[in-house]
C-alpha positions as protocol buffer text, in pm:
chain_id: "A"
residue {
  index: 1
  type: MET
  ca { x: 862 y: 474 z: 274 }
}
residue {
  index: 2
  type: ARG
  ca { x: 592 y: 709 z: 154 }
}
residue {
  index: 3
  type: LEU
  ca { x: 257 y: 539 z: 113 }
}
residue {
  index: 4
  type: ARG
  ca { x: 12 y: 696 z: -123 }
}
residue {
  index: 5
  type: THR
  ca { x: -335 y: 549 z: -99 }
}
residue {
  index: 6
  type: THR
  ca { x: -538 y: 741 z: -351 }
}
residue {
  index: 7
  type: VAL
  ca { x: -726 y: 492 z: -563 }
}
residue {
  index: 8
  type: LEU
  ca { x: -646 y: 528 z: -930 }
}
residue {
  index: 9
  type: ALA
  ca { x: -962 y: 576 z: -1135 }
}
residue {
  index: 10
  type: ALA
  ca { x: -971 y: 419 z: -1477 }
}
residue {
  index: 11
  type: VAL
  ca { x: -923 y: 696 z: -1732 }
}
residue {
  index: 12
  type: THR
  ca { x: -1009 y: 498 z: -2037 }
}
residue {
  index: 13
  type: ALA
  ca { x: -1243 y: 212 z: -2115 }
}
residue {
  index: 14
  type: VAL
  ca { x: -1097 y: -95 z: -2281 }
}
residue {
  index: 15
  type: ALA
  ca { x: -1282 y: -302 z: -2537 }
}
residue {
  index: 16
  type: ALA
  ca { x: -1316 y: -673 z: -2478 }
}
residue {
  index: 17
  type: THR
  ca { x: -1038 y: -852 z: -2663 }
}
residue {
  index: 18
  type: LEU
  ca { x: -926 y: -1212 z: -2699 }
}
residue {
  index: 19
  type: THR
  ca { x: -588 y: -1284 z: -2538 }
}
residue {
  index: 20
  type: ILE
  ca { x: -398 y: -1587 z: -2649 }
}
residue {
  index: 21
  type: SER
  ca { x: -317 y: -1846 z: -2387 }
}
residue {
  index: 22
  type: LEU
  ca { x: 55 y: -1891 z: -2450 }
}
residue {
  index: 23
  type: PRO
  ca { x: 252 y: -1841 z: -2127 }
}
residue {
  index: 24
  type: ALA
  ca { x: 449 y: -1516 z: -2121 }
}
residue {
  index: 25
  type: GLN
  ca { x: 789 y: -1687 z: -2110 }
}
residue {
  index: 26
  type: ALA
  ca { x: 712 y: -1882 z: -2431 }
}
residue {
  index: 27
  type: LEU
  ca { x: 707 y: -1567 z: -2645 }
}
residue {
  index: 28
  type: PRO
  ca { x: 1010 y: -1419 z: -2823 }
}
residue {
  index: 29
  type: ALA
  ca { x: 1172 y: -1097 z: -2708 }
}
residue {
  index: 30
  type: VAL
  ca { x: 1031 y: -784 z: -2872 }
}
residue {
  index: 31
  type: THR
  ca { x: 1091 y: -411 z: -2901 }
}
residue {
  index: 32
  type: LEU
  ca { x: 774 y: -202 z: -2886 }
}
residue {
  index: 33
  type: SER
  ca { x: 773 y: 157 z: -3008 }
}
residue {
  index: 34
  type: ALA
  ca { x: 411 y: 243 z: -3095 }
}
residue {
  index: 35
  type: GLY
  ca { x: 64 y: 128 z: -3001 }
}
residue {
  index: 36
  type: HIS
  ca { x: -121 y: 25 z: -2687 }
}
residue {
  index: 37
  type: VAL
  ca { x: 61 y: -162 z: -2414 }
}
residue {
  index: 38
  type: ASP
  ca { x: -33 y: -217 z: -2050 }
}
residue {
  index: 39
  type: VAL
  ca { x: 308 y: -216 z: -1887 }
}
residue {
  index: 40
  type: ILE
  ca { x: 180 y: -349 z: -1555 }
}
residue {
  index: 41
  type: ASP
  ca { x: -77 y: -628 z: -1593 }
}
residue {
  index: 42
  type: PRO
  ca { x: -76 y: -859 z: -1289 }
}
residue {
  index: 43
  type: ALA
  ca { x: -214 y: -1213 z: -1295 }
}
residue {
  index: 44
  type: TYR
  ca { x: -283 y: -1449 z: -1003 }
}
residue {
  index: 45
  type: THR
  ca { x: -232 y: -1821 z: -1059 }
}
residue {
  index: 46
  type: ALA
  ca { x: -194 y: -2101 z: -804 }
}
residue {
  index: 47
  type: GLY
  ca { x: -136 y: -1857 z: -521 }
}
residue {
  index: 48
  type: THR
  ca { x: 129 y: -1656 z: -707 }
}
residue {
  index: 49
  type: LEU
  ca { x: 92 y: -1294 z: -814 }
}
residue {
  index: 50
  type: LYS
  ca { x: 297 y: -1212 z: -1124 }
}
residue {
  index: 51
  type: ILE
  ca { x: 344 y: -895 z: -1327 }
}
residue {
  index: 52
  type: GLU
  ca { x: 323 y: -930 z: -1704 }
}
residue {
  index: 53
  type: VAL
  ca { x: 312 y: -688 z: -1997 }
}
residue {
  index: 54
  type: LYS
  ca { x: -6 y: -689 z: -2204 }
}
residue {
  index: 55
  type: ASP
  ca { x: 105 y: -617 z: -2560 }
}
residue {
  index: 56
  type: SER
  ca { x: -192 y: -487 z: -2760 }
}
residue {
  index: 57
  type: THR
  ca { x: 13 y: -342 z: -3044 }
}
residue {
  index: 58
  type: THR
  ca { x: -121 y: -611 z: -3278 }
}
residue {
  index: 59
  type: ALA
  ca { x: -471 y: -736 z: -3352 }
}
residue {
  index: 60
  type: THR
  ca { x: -451 y: -1015 z: -3093 }
}
residue {
  index: 61
  type: PRO
  ca { x: -307 y: -904 z: -2756 }
}
residue {
  index: 62
  type: VAL
  ca { x: -48 y: -1123 z: -2588 }
}
residue {
  index: 63
  type: HIS
  ca { x: 101 y: -1130 z: -2238 }
}
residue {
  index: 64
  type: ARG
  ca { x: 480 y: -1108 z: -2217 }
}
residue {
  index: 65
  type: ASP
  ca { x: 747 y: -1140 z: -1953 }
}
residue {
  index: 66
  type: PRO
  ca { x: 880 y: -788 z: -1877 }
}
residue {
  index: 67
  type: ALA
  ca { x: 1234 y: -922 z: -1920 }
}
residue {
  index: 68
  type: ASP
  ca { x: 1154 y: -996 z: -2285 }
}
residue {
  index: 69
  type: VAL
  ca { x: 1028 y: -647 z: -2373 }
}
residue {
  index: 70
  type: VAL
  ca { x: 1212 y: -327 z: -2463 }
}
residue {
  index: 71
  type: LEU
  ca { x: 985 y: -20 z: -2457 }
}
residue {
  index: 72
  type: GLN
  ca { x: 1109 y: 254 z: -2690 }
}
residue {
  index: 73
  type: VAL
  ca { x: 1041 y: 622 z: -2636 }
}
residue {
  index: 74
  type: LEU
  ca { x: 1080 y: 770 z: -2983 }
}
residue {
  index: 75
  type: PRO
  ca { x: 1214 y: 1120 z: -3060 }
}
residue {
  index: 76
  type: GLY
  ca { x: 855 y: 1230 z: -3128 }
}
residue {
  index: 77
  type: ALA
  ca { x: 793 y: 1214 z: -2752 }
}
residue {
  index: 78
  type: LYS
  ca { x: 1039 y: 1499 z: -2695 }
}
residue {
  index: 79
  type: THR
  ca { x: 879 y: 1818 z: -2564 }
}
residue {
  index: 80
  type: THR
  ca { x: 952 y: 2099 z: -2317 }
}
residue {
  index: 81
  type: VAL
  ca { x: 850 y: 2148 z: -1956 }
}
residue {
  index: 82
  type: PRO
  ca { x: 560 y: 2397 z: -1929 }
}
residue {
  index: 83
  type: SER
  ca { x: 614 y: 2728 z: -1749 }
}
residue {
  index: 84
  type: ASN
  ca { x: 336 y: 2634 z: -1504 }
}
residue {
  index: 85
  type: SER
  ca { x: 498 y: 2576 z: -1164 }
}
residue {
  index: 86
  type: ALA
  ca { x: 278 y: 2269 z: -1116 }
}
residue {
  index: 87
  type: TYR
  ca { x: 510 y: 2094 z: -1364 }
}
residue {
  index: 88
  type: SER
  ca { x: 829 y: 2167 z: -1172 }
}
residue {
  index: 89
  type: PHE
  ca { x: 861 y: 1795 z: -1091 }
}
residue {
  index: 90
  type: LEU
  ca { x: 963 y: 1748 z: -1457 }
}
residue {
  index: 91
  type: GLY
  ca { x: 1243 y: 2003 z: -1445 }
}
residue {
  index: 92
  type: SER
  ca { x: 1291 y: 2373 z: -1508 }
}
residue {
  index: 93
  type: PRO
  ca { x: 1049 y: 2553 z: -1747 }
}
residue {
  index: 94
  type: GLY
  ca { x: 1153 y: 2516 z: -2110 }
}
residue {
  index: 95
  type: SER
  ca { x: 1389 y: 2225 z: -2045 }
}
residue {
  index: 96
  type: THR
  ca { x: 1363 y: 1909 z: -2254 }
}
residue {
  index: 97
  type: VAL
  ca { x: 1155 y: 1613 z: -2140 }
}
residue {
  index: 98
  type: TRP
  ca { x: 1029 y: 1303 z: -2317 }
}
residue {
  index: 99
  type: VAL
  ca { x: 660 y: 1223 z: -2251 }
}
residue {
  index: 100
  type: LEU
  ca { x: 455 y: 927 z: -2364 }
}
residue {
  index: 101
  type: PRO
  ca { x: 113 y: 1092 z: -2341 }
}
residue {
  index: 102
  type: GLN
  ca { x: -201 y: 999 z: -2151 }
}
residue {
  index: 103
  type: THR
  ca { x: -406 y: 1037 z: -2471 }
}
residue {
  index: 104
  type: GLN
  ca { x: -309 y: 802 z: -2751 }
}
residue {
  index: 105
  type: ASN
  ca { x: -74 y: 923 z: -3021 }
}
residue {
  index: 106
  type: ALA
  ca { x: -59 y: 666 z: -3300 }
}
residue {
  index: 107
  type: ASN
  ca { x: 310 y: 743 z: -3360 }
}
residue {
  index: 108
  type: LEU
  ca { x: 418 y: 670 z: -3003 }
}
residue {
  index: 109
  type: LEU
  ca { x: 387 y: 399 z: -2743 }
}
residue {
  index: 110
  type: TRP
  ca { x: 70 y: 434 z: -2534 }
}
residue {
  index: 111
  type: PRO
  ca { x: 157 y: 277 z: -2197 }
}
residue {
  index: 112
  type: GLY
  ca { x: -97 y: 205 z: -1928 }
}
residue {
  index: 113
  type: TRP
  ca { x: -170 y: -50 z: -1658 }
}
residue {
  index: 114
  type: ASN
  ca { x: -460 y: -268 z: -1558 }
}
residue {
  index: 115
  type: THR
  ca { x: -584 y: -509 z: -1291 }
}
residue {
  index: 116
  type: GLU
  ca { x: -860 y: -659 z: -1502 }
}
residue {
  index: 117
  type: ARG
  ca { x: -729 y: -1015 z: -1473 }
}
residue {
  index: 118
  type: LEU
  ca { x: -763 y: -1007 z: -1095 }
}
residue {
  index: 119
  type: SER
  ca { x: -1094 y: -1129 z: -953 }
}
residue {
  index: 120
  type: SER
  ca { x: -1286 y: -911 z: -708 }
}
residue {
  index: 121
  type: SER
  ca { x: -1385 y: -1229 z: -529 }
}
residue {
  index: 122
  type: THR
  ca { x: -1017 y: -1294 z: -458 }
}
residue {
  index: 123
  type: PHE
  ca { x: -882 y: -941 z: -406 }
}
residue {
  index: 124
  type: THR
  ca { x: -1033 y: -634 z: -244 }
}
residue {
  index: 125
  type: THR
  ca { x: -768 y: -399 z: -383 }
}
residue {
  index: 126
  type: THR
  ca { x: -405 y: -383 z: -497 }
}
residue {
  index: 127
  type: GLN
  ca { x: -107 y: -158 z: -446 }
}
residue {
  index: 128
  type: THR
  ca { x: 150 y: -78 z: -712 }
}
residue {
  index: 129
  type: THR
  ca { x: 494 y: 29 z: -592 }
}
residue {
  index: 130
  type: LEU
  ca { x: 769 y: 197 z: -790 }
}
residue {
  index: 131
  type: LEU
  ca { x: 1072 y: 38 z: -627 }
}
residue {
  index: 132
  type: SER
  ca { x: 1364 y: 185 z: -819 }
}
residue {
  index: 133
  type: VAL
  ca { x: 1470 y: 372 z: -1132 }
}
residue {
  index: 134
  type: SER
  ca { x: 1810 y: 384 z: -1301 }
}
residue {
  index: 135
  type: GLY
  ca { x: 1912 y: 584 z: -1606 }
}
residue {
  index: 136
  type: GLY
  ca { x: 1750 y: 916 z: -1521 }
}
residue {
  index: 137
  type: GLN
  ca { x: 1454 y: 1085 z: -1355 }
}
residue {
  index: 138
  type: PHE
  ca { x: 1118 y: 920 z: -1424 }
}
residue {
  index: 139
  type: ALA
  ca { x: 762 y: 1020 z: -1341 }
}
residue {
  index: 140
  type: ILE
  ca { x: 405 y: 913 z: -1415 }
}
residue {
  index: 141
  type: TYR
  ca { x: 133 y: 1175 z: -1390 }
}
residue {
  index: 142
  type: THR
  ca { x: -219 y: 1246 z: -1511 }
}
residue {
  index: 143
  type: THR
  ca { x: -355 y: 1573 z: -1647 }
}
residue {
  index: 144
  type: ASN
  ca { x: -715 y: 1688 z: -1617 }
}
residue {
  index: 145
  type: ALA
  ca { x: -923 y: 1878 z: -1872 }
}
residue {
  index: 146
  type: PHE
  ca { x: -760 y: 2204 z: -1760 }
}
residue {
  index: 147
  type: GLY
  ca { x: -408 y: 2069 z: -1800 }
}
residue {
  index: 148
  type: THR
  ca { x: -341 y: 2045 z: -1426 }
}
residue {
  index: 149
  type: PRO
  ca { x: -107 y: 1757 z: -1340 }
}
residue {
  index: 150
  type: THR
  ca { x: -147 y: 1501 z: -1062 }
}
residue {
  index: 151
  type: VAL
  ca { x: 177 y: 1316 z: -987 }
}
residue {
  index: 152
  type: LEU
  ca { x: 134 y: 941 z: -936 }
}
residue {
  index: 153
  type: PHE
  ca { x: 497 y: 826 z: -925 }
}
residue {
  index: 154
  type: ASN
  ca { x: 812 y: 1038 z: -924 }
}
residue {
  index: 155
  type: SER
  ca { x: 1165 y: 911 z: -878 }
}
residue {
  index: 156
  type: GLY
  ca { x: 1284 y: 1272 z: -850 }
}
residue {
  index: 157
  type: ASP
  ca { x: 1160 y: 1308 z: -493 }
}
residue {
  index: 158
  type: GLY
  ca { x: 1258 y: 960 z: -381 }
}
residue {
  index: 159
  type: VAL
  ca { x: 1135 y: 604 z: -410 }
}
residue {
  index: 160
  type: PRO
  ca { x: 963 y: 378 z: -326 }
}
residue {
  index: 161
  type: ASP
  ca { x: 630 y: 531 z: -425 }
}
residue {
  index: 162
  type: THR
  ca { x: 312 y: 331 z: -366 }
}
residue {
  index: 163
  type: ARG
  ca { x: -40 y: 385 z: -495 }
}
residue {
  index: 164
  type: THR
  ca { x: -359 y: 190 z: -446 }
}
residue {
  index: 165
  type: VAL
  ca { x: -518 y: 52 z: -762 }
}
residue {
  index: 166
  type: GLY
  ca { x: -867 y: -93 z: -750 }
}
residue {
  index: 167
  type: VAL
  ca { x: -940 y: -437 z: -894 }
}
residue {
  index: 168
  type: GLY
  ca { x: -1080 y: -410 z: -1247 }
}
residue {
  index: 169
  type: THR
  ca { x: -893 y: -88 z: -1326 }
}
residue {
  index: 170
  type: HIS
  ca { x: -760 y: 1 z: -1670 }
}
residue {
  index: 171
  type: ALA
  ca { x: -585 y: 337 z: -1681 }
}
residue {
  index: 172
  type: HIS
  ca { x: -347 y: 556 z: -1878 }
}
residue {
  index: 173
  type: ALA
  ca { x: -128 y: 848 z: -1778 }
}
residue {
  index: 174
  type: ASN
  ca { x: 172 y: 1048 z: -1896 }
}
residue {
  index: 175
  type: TRP
  ca { x: 506 y: 863 z: -1863 }
}
residue {
  index: 176
  type: ALA
  ca { x: 789 y: 1117 z: -1845 }
}
residue {
  index: 177
  type: PHE
  ca { x: 1167 y: 1079 z: -1881 }
}
residue {
  index: 178
  type: LYS
  ca { x: 1399 y: 1369 z: -1807 }
}
residue {
  index: 179
  type: SER
  ca { x: 1683 y: 1265 z: -2038 }
}
residue {
  index: 180
  type: ALA
  ca { x: 1768 y: 1036 z: -2328 }
}
residue {
  index: 181
  type: GLY
  ca { x: 1920 y: 697 z: -2254 }
}
residue {
  index: 182
  type: THR
  ca { x: 1830 y: 354 z: -2122 }
}
residue {
  index: 183
  type: TYR
  ca { x: 1617 y: 334 z: -1809 }
}
residue {
  index: 184
  type: THR
  ca { x: 1544 y: 37 z: -1586 }
}
residue {
  index: 185
  type: VAL
  ca { x: 1219 y: 92 z: -1398 }
}
residue {
  index: 186
  type: THR
  ca { x: 1119 y: -164 z: -1135 }
}
residue {
  index: 187
  type: PHE
  ca { x: 764 y: -213 z: -1004 }
}
residue {
  index: 188
  type: GLN
  ca { x: 602 y: -452 z: -758 }
}
residue {
  index: 189
  type: VAL
  ca { x: 233 y: -529 z: -699 }
}
residue {
  index: 190
  type: THR
  ca { x: 71 y: -632 z: -370 }
}
residue {
  index: 191
  type: GLY
  ca { x: -283 y: -765 z: -357 }
}
residue {
  index: 192
  type: THR
  ca { x: -506 y: -754 z: -49 }
}
residue {
  index: 193
  type: LEU
  ca { x: -693 y: -1084 z: -32 }
}
residue {
  index: 194
  type: ALA
  ca { x: -1066 y: -1087 z: 32 }
}
residue {
  index: 195
  type: GLY
  ca { x: -1015 y: -1362 z: 289 }
}
residue {
  index: 196
  type: GLY
  ca { x: -749 y: -1165 z: 472 }
}
residue {
  index: 197
  type: GLY
  ca { x: -378 y: -1114 z: 427 }
}
residue {
  index: 198
  type: THR
  ca { x: -178 y: -1004 z: 125 }
}
residue {
  index: 199
  type: VAL
  ca { x: 23 y: -1153 z: -157 }
}
residue {
  index: 200
  type: THR
  ca { x: 311 y: -972 z: -326 }
}
residue {
  index: 201
  type: SER
  ca { x: 463 y: -1023 z: -669 }
}
residue {
  index: 202
  type: ALA
  ca { x: 832 y: -1051 z: -737 }
}
residue {
  index: 203
  type: PRO
  ca { x: 983 y: -720 z: -852 }
}
residue {
  index: 204
  type: ALA
  ca { x: 949 y: -671 z: -1228 }
}
residue {
  index: 205
  type: SER
  ca { x: 1203 y: -458 z: -1415 }
}
residue {
  index: 206
  type: PHE
  ca { x: 1112 y: -278 z: -1738 }
}
residue {
  index: 207
  type: THR
  ca { x: 1359 y: -145 z: -1993 }
}
residue {
  index: 208
  type: PHE
  ca { x: 1281 y: 188 z: -2161 }
}
residue {
  index: 209
  type: GLU
  ca { x: 1502 y: 319 z: -2440 }
}
residue {
  index: 210
  type: VAL
  ca { x: 1460 y: 697 z: -2466 }
}
residue {
  index: 211
  type: GLN
  ca { x: 1585 y: 814 z: -2804 }
}
residue {
  index: 212
  type: PRO
  ca { x: 1735 y: 1166 z: -2845 }
}
């Protein structure tokens, strides 16, 4: 297993919003294709760490069970791999790739992650692990002001991939899919407890539908 321990810095600030208190499993299944969604949003209740999806595509955000959410990657996300060799993890230059971008595009899904529901008095830090991917090659990466990519997760060079995420983080990146089709992407979160020891969530699988 490759362990990556670079702390993810929050790349975007999030405004304070009111989240309804309905439990995730009480909500109906949905398909999300545009707007803000934190794909990985862990919560800690009664000694259990659980991954939920924070759906902010409507005025009042709600937390959903990942099993009840289909995340669509619309045709507008289709682009080509840059000629810059730093992007070779996406494929050969000029080849097709679907990218949900780090900067919000109102016509596409804007996926991120956060650990804002975890208390710093309970956890010192967390680790997010990409356990498995089916359906095609998948990567998450950031780009800086000069367009240079930093790869966070990449199924193309093997999984699992693990990265450290600080408590109170809210971040966005580029989510890339090498081909059209249905992907199942499975993550797990481990929290390091302030009092010592760790607690690990059950694996959570996310369905992405990449449209040609």
